[in-house]
C-alpha positions in Angstrom: 5.5 -3.6 16.5 2.5 -5.2 14.7 1.4 -3.5 11.7 -1.4 -1.6 11.3 -3.5 -2.6 8.0 -6.2 -0.1 6.8 -9.4 -2.2 6.2 -11.0 -2.1 2.5 -14.2 -3.6 1.4 -13.0 -6.0 -1.0 -10.3 -7.9 1.3 -11.2 -11.5 2.6 -11.8 -12.3 6.1 -8.4 -12.3 8.1 -9.1 -16.0 8.9 -9.7 -17.0 5.3 -8.1 -20.3 4.4 -5.1 -20.0 1.9 -6.8 -21.1 -1.1 -9.1 -18.0 -0.5 -6.0 -15.8 -0.1 -4.7 -17.4 -3.2 -7.8 -16.5 -5.0 -7.5 -12.8 -4.0 -4.3 -12.2 -6.0 -5.2 -14.4 -8.7 -4.4 -12.4 -12.1 -6.9 -12.0 -14.8 -5.7 -12.3 -18.1 -7.0 -9.9 -20.8 -7.3 -9.2 -24.5 -4.0 -7.2 -25.4 -5.5 -4.9 -27.8 -9.0 -4.4 -27.0 -10.9 -2.7 -29.7 -13.7 -1.2 -27.2 -13.3 -0.1 -23.6 -15.1 -3.4 -22.5 -12.5 -5.6 -20.7 -13.0 -9.3 -22.0 -11.5 -12.1 -19.6 -9.8 -15.1 -21.1 -8.9 -18.4 -19.3 -5.6 -18.4 -17.4 -3.1 -19.2 -20.1 0.7 -19.0 -20.0 2.1 -15.4 -21.7 5.2 -16.2 -21.8 5.0 -17.1 -25.6 3.1 -14.0 -26.5 5.9 -11.6 -26.1 8.9 -12.7 -28.1 12.5 -11.1 -28.6 11.4 -9.1 -31.8 8.8 -7.4 -29.9 11.5 -6.5 -27.0 13.7 -5.0 -29.8 11.1 -2.9 -31.1 9.9 -1.4 -28.0 12.9 -0.8 -25.9 15.4 0.0 -28.8 13.4 1.1 -32.0 14.2 -1.6 -33.9 17.7 -2.9 -35.1 18.9 0.0 -37.0 18.2 2.2 -34.2 19.9 -0.5 -31.8 23.0 -0.4 -33.9 23.4 3.8 -34.0 22.4 3.7 -30.3 25.4 1.2 -29.9 27.8 3.1 -31.7 26.9 6.5 -30.1 27.1 4.4 -26.7 30.5 3.4 -27.4 31.8 6.9 -27.3 29.6 8.3 -24.4 31.4 8.7 -21.2 28.1 7.7 -19.6 28.8 4.1 -20.1 28.0 2.2 -17.0 29.5 -0.4 -15.0 32.8 -2.0 -16.7 34.2 -2.8 -20.3 34.3 -6.3 -19.3 32.3 -9.0 -21.4 29.3 -10.5 -19.7 31.0 -13.6 -20.1 34.1 -12.4 -18.5 32.2 -11.4 -15.4 30.2 -14.6 -15.1 26.8 -12.9 -15.7 25.7 -14.3 -19.1 23.5 -16.8 -17.4 25.4 -20.0 -18.3 26.9 -22.8 -16.6 30.4 -20.8 -16.8 29.8 -18.6 -13.9 33.1 -19.2 -11.7 35.3 -16.0 -11.4 38.9 -15.5 -10.4 39.7 -13.0 -7.6 41.0 -10.6 -9.9 37.9 -10.7 -12.0 35.8 -10.0 -9.0 38.2 -7.4 -7.9 38.0 -5.5 -11.1 34.5 -5.9 -11.3 34.2 -4.3 -7.8 36.5 -1.4 -8.8 34.6 -0.8 -12.0 31.3 -0.4 -9.9 32.9 1.9 -7.3 34.1 4.1 -9.7 30.9 4.5 -11.1 29.1 5.3 -7.7 31.9 7.7 -7.2 31.2 9.5 -10.3 27.4 9.5 -9.8 28.0 10.9 -6.4 30.3 13.8 -7.9 27.5 14.7 -10.3 25.0 14.7 -7.7 27.3 17.1 -5.9 27.7 19.3 -8.7 23.8 19.7 -9.1 22.9 20.2 -5.3 25.9 22.8 -4.8 27.5 23.2 -1.0 25.0 24.6 1.2 24.4 24.4 5.2 21.7 21.9 4.8 23.2 19.7 2.5 26.4 19.7 4.6 24.7 18.6 7.6 23.0 15.8 5.6 26.0 14.7 4.3 27.5 14.4 7.4 24.7 12.5 8.9 24.8 10.0 5.7 28.6 9.3 6.6 27.4 8.4 10.3 24.6 6.5 9.2 26.5 4.2 6.7 29.4 3.8 9.4 27.1 2.3 11.9 25.6 0.0 9.3 28.9 -0.8 7.9 29.4 -4.2 9.7 25.9 -5.2 7.6 27.2 -3.5 4.6 30.4 -5.7 4.4 28.6 -8.7 5.0 26.0 -8.1 2.4 28.7 -6.8 -0.2 30.5 -10.1 0.2 27.3 -11.9 -0.5 26.7 -9.8 -3.6 30.2 -10.0 -4.9 31.3 -13.9 -4.4 27.9 -16.0 -3.9 27.4 -18.0 -6.7 23.9 -17.5 -6.7 24.0 -13.9 -7.9 24.1 -13.0 -11.6 25.4 -9.6 -11.9 25.0 -7.2 -14.7 22.8 -9.1 -17.1 22.1 -7.0 -20.0 18.4 -6.2 -20.8 18.5 -3.5 -23.4 20.9 -1.3 -25.4 21.1 2.1 -23.0 23.4 2.9 -20.6 22.9 1.0 -17.3 20.5 -1.3 -18.8 21.5 -3.9 -16.6 20.0 -6.3 -14.0 21.1 -8.5 -11.2 19.7 -11.9 -10.4 19.5 -13.3 -7.0 18.7 -17.4 -7.6 17.6 -19.8 -4.6 19.9 -22.7 -4.0 17.0 -24.9 -4.3 16.4 -25.4 -8.2 13.6 -27.8 -8.4 10.9 -26.6 -10.6 10.3 -23.0 -11.7 10.1 -20.4 -8.7 8.2 -17.3 -8.6 9.7 -13.9 -9.5 10.2 -10.5 -7.7 11.1 -7.7 -10.1 12.4 -5.0 -8.0 13.2 -1.5 -8.8 15.6 0.0 -6.1 15.2 3.9 -4.7 18.0 6.7 -4.6 15.7 9.7 -5.0 15.7 9.2 -9.0 19.5 10.4 -8.4 21.6 7.8 -6.9 19.4 4.7 -7.4 21.7 1.6 -8.2 20.8 -2.2 -8.5 23.0 -3.5 -5.7 20.9 -1.6 -3.4 18.6 -4.4 -3.5 21.1 -7.2 -2.5 19.7 -7.4 0.9 16.3 -8.0 -0.2 17.4 -10.4 -2.9 19.5 -12.6 -0.3 16.3 -12.7 1.9 13.9 -13.6 -0.7 16.1 -16.0 -2.5 16.5 -18.1 0.9 12.7 -18.4 0.5 12.9 -20.1 -3.0 12.1 -16.8 -4.6 14.0 -15.2 -7.5 14.6 -11.5 -7.3 15.6 -9.5 -10.2 17.1 -6.0 -9.4 16.6 -3.5 -12.5 19.1 -0.8 -12.9 18.3 2.4 -14.8 19.4 5.5 -15.7 19.5 8.2 -12.9 19.3 12.2 -13.1 21.0 13.8 -14.7 22.3 10.6 -17.0 18.4 10.4 -17.8 15.0 12.1 -16.7 11.9 10.5 -15.4 10.6 9.3 -18.9 14.1 7.6 -19.3 13.8 5.8 -15.8 10.1 4.6 -16.8 11.4 3.3 -20.2 14.6 1.5 -18.8 12.0 -0.1 -15.9 9.7 -1.2 -18.7 12.5 -2.6 -20.4 14.0 -4.5 -18.0 10.4 -6.0 -16.6 10.0 -7.2 -20.5 13.3 -8.9 -20.5 12.2 -10.8 -16.9 8.9 -11.7 -18.5 10.2 -12.9 -21.7 13.4 -14.6 -20.2 13.0 -15.5 -16.6 12.4 -18.9 -17.7 16.1 -19.7 -18.7 17.0 -18.8 -15.2 14.3 -21.3 -13.5 11.5 -18.5 -13.0 8.1 -19.1 -13.3 6.7 -16.4 -16.0 3.3 -16.9 -14.7 4.2 -15.8 -11.3 5.9 -12.5 -11.4 5.4 -9.8 -9.0 6.8 -6.1 -9.1 8.1 -4.3 -6.5 9.7 -0.8 -5.9 11.4 1.4 -2.9 11.0 4.9 -2.5 11.8 6.6 -5.8 11.8 2.9 -7.5 8.1 2.5 -6.1 7.4 5.6 -7.8 9.0 4.4 -11.1 7.6 1.1 -11.0 4.1 2.3 -10.4 4.6 4.8 -13.3 5.9 1.7 -15.3 2.9 -0.3 -14.6 0.1 2.7 -15.1 1.7 3.4 -18.6 2.1 -0.2 -19.6 -2.1 -0.5 -19.0 -2.6 2.5 -21.1 -0.7 1.1 -23.7 -2.5 -2.1 -23.6 -5.9 -0.1 -23.9 -4.7 1.1 -27.4 -3.5 4.5 -26.1 0.1 4.1 -26.7 2.6 2.3 -28.5 3.1 -1.5 -29.0 3.9 -3.6 -25.9 6.4 -6.5 -25.2 5.1 -7.3 -22.1 1.7 -7.5 -20.4 0.1 -6.3 -17.1 -1.5 -9.5 -16.8 2.0 -11.1 -16.5 2.2 -9.0 -12.9 0.5 -10.9 -10.1 0.9 -8.3 -7.7 2.7 -5.0 -7.0 4.3 -4.0 -4.2 5.1 -0.6 -3.1 7.4 0.2 -0.3 7.4 4.0 1.0 6.6 5.3 -2.3 5.1 8.7 -3.6 2.5 8.3 -6.1 1.1 12.0 -6.2 4.0 14.4 -7.1 2.1 17.7 -7.1 1.5 16.8 -3.5 5.1 16.1 -2.6 6.8 18.9 -4.4 6.7 21.5 -1.3 7.7 18.6 1.1 10.8 17.3 -1.0 11.8 20.9 -1.1 11.8 21.3 2.4 13.8 18.2 2.8 16.6 19.4 0.5 15.3 17.8 -3.1 15.0 21.4 -4.3 12.0 22.3 -6.3 14.3 23.3 -9.4 16.1 19.8 -9.3 13.0 18.1 -8.7 11.4 19.7 -11.9 14.4 19.0 -13.9 14.1 15.1 -13.1 10.4 15.3 -13.8 10.7 17.4 -17.1 9.2 20.4 -15.7 6.1 21.3 -14.0 3.7 20.5 -16.7 4.4 16.8 -16.6 4.1 16.3 -12.8 0.6 15.2 -13.3 1.5 12.6 -16.6 4.0 11.1 -13.8 1.9 10.8 -11.2 0.1 7.6 -10.8 -2.7 8.5 -8.5 -3.8 11.1 -10.9 -3.3 9.3 -13.7 -5.7 6.5 -12.9 -8.4 9.4 -12.1 -8.3 10.6 -15.6 -12.0 10.2 -16.9 -10.7 8.9 -20.1 -8.9 6.3 -18.7 -11.3 4.8 -16.4 -11.3 1.5 -18.0 -7.7 0.9 -17.0 -8.3 0.0 -13.4 -9.7 -3.4 -14.2 -6.2 -4.3 -16.0 -4.3 -3.2 -12.9 -2.9 -6.2 -10.7 -3.6 -6.1 -6.7 -1.7 -2.8 -5.5 0.2 -3.6 -1.9 1.4 -0.7 -0.6 4.3 -0.7 2.8 4.7 2.5 4.5 6.1 3.5 8.1 4.5 5.9 10.1 7.6 7.8 11.0 8.5 8.3 7.2 9.7 11.8 7.1 11.4 11.5 3.4 7.9 10.7 2.1 5.0 10.8 4.4 2.9 7.2 5.0 -0.2 9.5 3.7 1.1 9.1 0.1 0.4 5.4 0.1 -2.9 5.8 2.2 -4.3 8.3 -0.5 -3.0 6.2 -3.6 -4.9 2.9 -2.0 -8.0 4.9 -1.2 -8.1 6.3 -4.8 -7.7 3.0 -6.2 -10.4 1.4 -4.3 -12.9 4.4 -4.8 -12.4 3.7 -8.5 -13.1 0.1 -8.2 -9.4 -1.5 -8.1 -7.9 -3.7 -5.5 -5.7 -2.0 -3.0 -4.4 -2.4 0.2 -1.9 -0.6 2.5 -0.3 -1.9 5.5 1.3 0.8 7.8 4.2 -0.2 10.2 4.1 1.8 13.4 7.2 3.9 14.3 9.1 2.8 11.1 11.1 5.4 9.2 12.0 5.5 5.5 14.8 3.0 6.0 14.0 1.1 9.1 11.7 -1.2 6.6 14.3 -1.6 4.0 17.7 -1.7 5.8 17.9 -1.6 9.8 15.2 -4.1 10.4 16.5 -6.8 7.7 19.8 -6.5 9.3 18.4 -7.1 12.7 17.9 -10.6 12.1 15.2 -12.7 13.2 11.9 -12.6 11.6 11.5 -9.5 9.3 7.5 -8.4 9.7 7.2 -6.7 6.2 9.4 -9.5 4.6 7.0 -12.2 6.0 4.2 -9.9 4.6 5.6 -10.1 1.1 6.4 -14.0 1.4 2.7 -14.5 2.5 1.5 -12.9 -1.0 4.1 -14.3 -3.2 3.8 -18.0 -1.7 0.4 -17.7 -0.6 -0.6 -21.1 -2.3 2.0 -23.1 -0.3 0.7 -22.7 3.2 3.4 -25.0 4.6 6.3 -22.8 3.2 4.6 -19.4 4.5 4.1 -21.0 8.0 7.9 -21.8 8.0 9.5 -18.3 8.9 13.5 -18.2 8.6 14.9 -16.9 11.9 17.8 -14.9 9.8 21.2 -14.1 12.0 21.7 -10.5 13.2 24.1 -8.4 10.9 24.6 -5.4 13.3 24.5 -5.0 16.9 21.3 -3.5 18.2 22.6 -0.4 19.8 24.2 0.5 16.4 21.0 0.0 14.4 19.3 2.3 17.0 21.9 5.1 16.7 21.6 4.7 12.9 17.8 5.1 13.4 18.4 8.1 15.3 21.0 9.8 12.7 19.5 8.7 9.5 19.2 11.8 6.9 16.3 10.0 5.5 
């Protein structure tokens, strides 16, 4: 069904030529450390060389000494993630020796399966066993069974495609890994989407972005799926730090993989949309002189895509509690009730002392289904309206009748032309009208009747 777009005054007319649409999303480059709250606009220059590896080490690991001690502690921790195989063994070092044996692939898959099983057991130990969680767990099992044909095909692509670079290390903390989905066509630098996956802040994992990565890489867009510590392995501040460290790695190293450091887009889904928005807002606060030094710049982000996210936690606590993410658990994830405002991007941007950060934010584009019961679409509408009222660039696109998972899973598995996917491509490749106009008719992964049943039984 056609999407409903809430109009905002700053948007160009619907029939604007591609050049005008490109100008809408053209980022502004600002001074990194302004001495006053007045924003200075610089000419559009490459920022890739501005933020070097030394800054990355300082920001993400606390210097070489801290990195060494953290590494020693991590080696003795049972929270270490993924497999103990070196990156070169796994073919993830980014070099030319990416060929892997079947035994290595099976070992890597087994290690990641073990990680996911351990995280699920930790989750159950925190949630306990009650009637509500038993019914949701049964619904989840039915949902996964119905989508299994698609999961198998996407999983095969994830583990065996030569264009997927898995578990690239971007930091020194557990689960500081990211996956890269590279286009087959390697002529010229490609635009990049840095993606933070969802999972209720508890079961997020970088492989959840495989379907998105496969779709976008088919359209000559590099996708970097950032993994991060989940609860109880880490709390929300750890998740934001990990996401920032992953974005920093992408901004400073994506050129090594054929990416364009001047065309980077940030995207998050569900809890990942919240984490990515927190990371972006925290970054512009730091650049305004209100925080620590930075190793990447918000000016390197051309636009932010938020899919089915929540941005005002104070208004969502009771809703999450009614959906089974109990208040006590949620407050533990968010480091207490007093921290809810700090980790609510919609509230942070309204702080009178931080009004100057609005100008630094890139265009914010929010996608949401009107039948989303996990996070109501009002969450995206409210955030977009707040940003617009404060002078920011914001747009919300609503998809009638779509649930929390329809946009991210069922619709892509349906094949054909994916409406939300085309909306994203039109922004990322907005300067190339020929590429944008050439939609890709993807093959179906799951029969239609199974997708409709999955829509009905989905616990999300």
